[in-house]
C-alpha positions as CSV (number, residue, x, y, z in Angstrom):
1,M,-118.6,20.9,-90.7
2,L,-121.0,20.3,-87.8
3,N,-124.4,18.9,-88.4
4,S,-127.4,20.2,-86.4
5,K,-127.3,17.4,-83.8
6,Q,-123.6,18.1,-83.1
7,R,-124.3,21.8,-82.9
8,A,-127.1,21.2,-80.4
9,T,-124.9,19.1,-78.2
10,L,-122.2,21.7,-78.2
11,R,-124.7,24.4,-77.4
12,G,-125.7,22.4,-74.3
13,F,-122.0,22.1,-73.2
14,A,-121.6,25.8,-73.8
15,N,-124.5,26.7,-71.5
16,G,-122.4,26.4,-68.4
17,L,-119.3,28.1,-69.8
18,D,-118.0,31.5,-68.7
19,T,-117.3,34.1,-71.2
20,I,-113.5,34.2,-71.7
21,V,-113.1,36.5,-74.8
22,Q,-114.4,40.0,-75.0
23,I,-114.2,42.2,-78.1
24,G,-114.3,45.9,-77.4
25,K,-113.7,49.1,-79.2
26,D,-110.4,48.0,-80.6
27,G,-112.1,45.3,-82.6
28,I,-110.3,42.1,-83.6
29,S,-106.6,42.5,-83.2
30,D,-103.7,40.1,-83.8
31,N,-103.4,39.8,-80.0
32,L,-107.0,38.8,-79.7
33,I,-106.7,36.2,-82.5
34,A,-103.7,34.7,-80.7
35,Q,-105.6,34.6,-77.4
36,V,-108.6,32.9,-79.0
37,D,-106.3,30.4,-80.8
38,S,-104.6,29.4,-77.5
39,A,-108.0,29.2,-75.7
40,L,-109.4,26.9,-78.5
41,T,-106.4,24.7,-78.3
42,A,-106.7,24.4,-74.5
43,R,-110.5,24.2,-74.2
44,E,-112.0,23.3,-77.6
45,L,-115.2,25.2,-76.8
46,I,-115.2,28.8,-75.8
47,K,-117.7,31.6,-75.3
48,G,-117.1,35.2,-76.4
49,R,-118.9,38.5,-76.1
50,V,-118.9,41.6,-78.2
51,L,-119.2,44.8,-76.1
52,Q,-121.6,47.6,-77.1
53,N,-118.8,50.0,-78.1
54,S,-117.3,47.6,-80.6
55,L,-117.5,48.3,-84.3
56,V,-118.2,44.7,-85.3
57,S,-121.3,42.7,-84.5
58,S,-121.2,39.4,-82.7
59,R,-122.1,37.5,-85.9
60,E,-119.3,39.2,-87.9
61,A,-116.8,38.5,-85.1
62,A,-117.7,34.9,-84.8
63,A,-117.6,34.3,-88.5
64,F,-114.2,36.1,-88.9
65,L,-112.6,34.3,-85.9
66,A,-113.9,30.9,-87.1
67,E,-112.6,31.4,-90.6
68,E,-109.3,32.8,-89.4
69,L,-108.6,30.0,-86.9
70,G,-110.2,27.0,-88.6
71,A,-113.0,26.7,-86.0
72,E,-116.7,26.3,-86.2
73,S,-119.2,29.0,-85.1
74,V,-121.6,27.0,-83.0
75,Q,-124.0,29.7,-81.8
76,V,-124.6,33.5,-81.9
77,V,-127.2,35.0,-79.6
78,G,-127.3,38.7,-79.0
79,S,-123.8,39.9,-78.1
80,K,-122.5,36.4,-77.3
81,F,-121.0,33.7,-79.5
82,V,-119.7,30.2,-79.1
83,L,-116.7,28.8,-81.1
84,Y,-115.5,25.1,-81.3
85,R,-112.4,23.6,-82.7
86,E,-111.5,20.0,-82.1
87,N,-108.1,19.2,-80.5
88,P,-107.1,15.8,-81.9
89,E,-104.5,15.3,-79.2
90,K,-106.7,16.1,-76.2
91,K,-110.4,15.6,-76.9
92,Q,-112.7,17.0,-74.3
93,Y,-116.1,16.7,-76.0
94,Q,-117.6,13.6,-77.6
95,I,-120.0,14.8,-80.2
């Protein structure tokens, strides 16, 4: 569980990140979950976006993916969200 200072630090790191996950009209599929899982393992911190034609909101998508993958939802703003999961073998962020 992240405290507010850690969350603020991660939000700062996420500012410069590109969006690598997009959720569209198909919603959250097994393929998308696998994609997010591998991205979290490789990068630790990822930014995603929920398109307008999606049936889920960005808050719902972030909460579901975080719970499903053992990650933390760092931030949800509008249609974008940020997820973090520490990689103990290859740490990239010191929080």
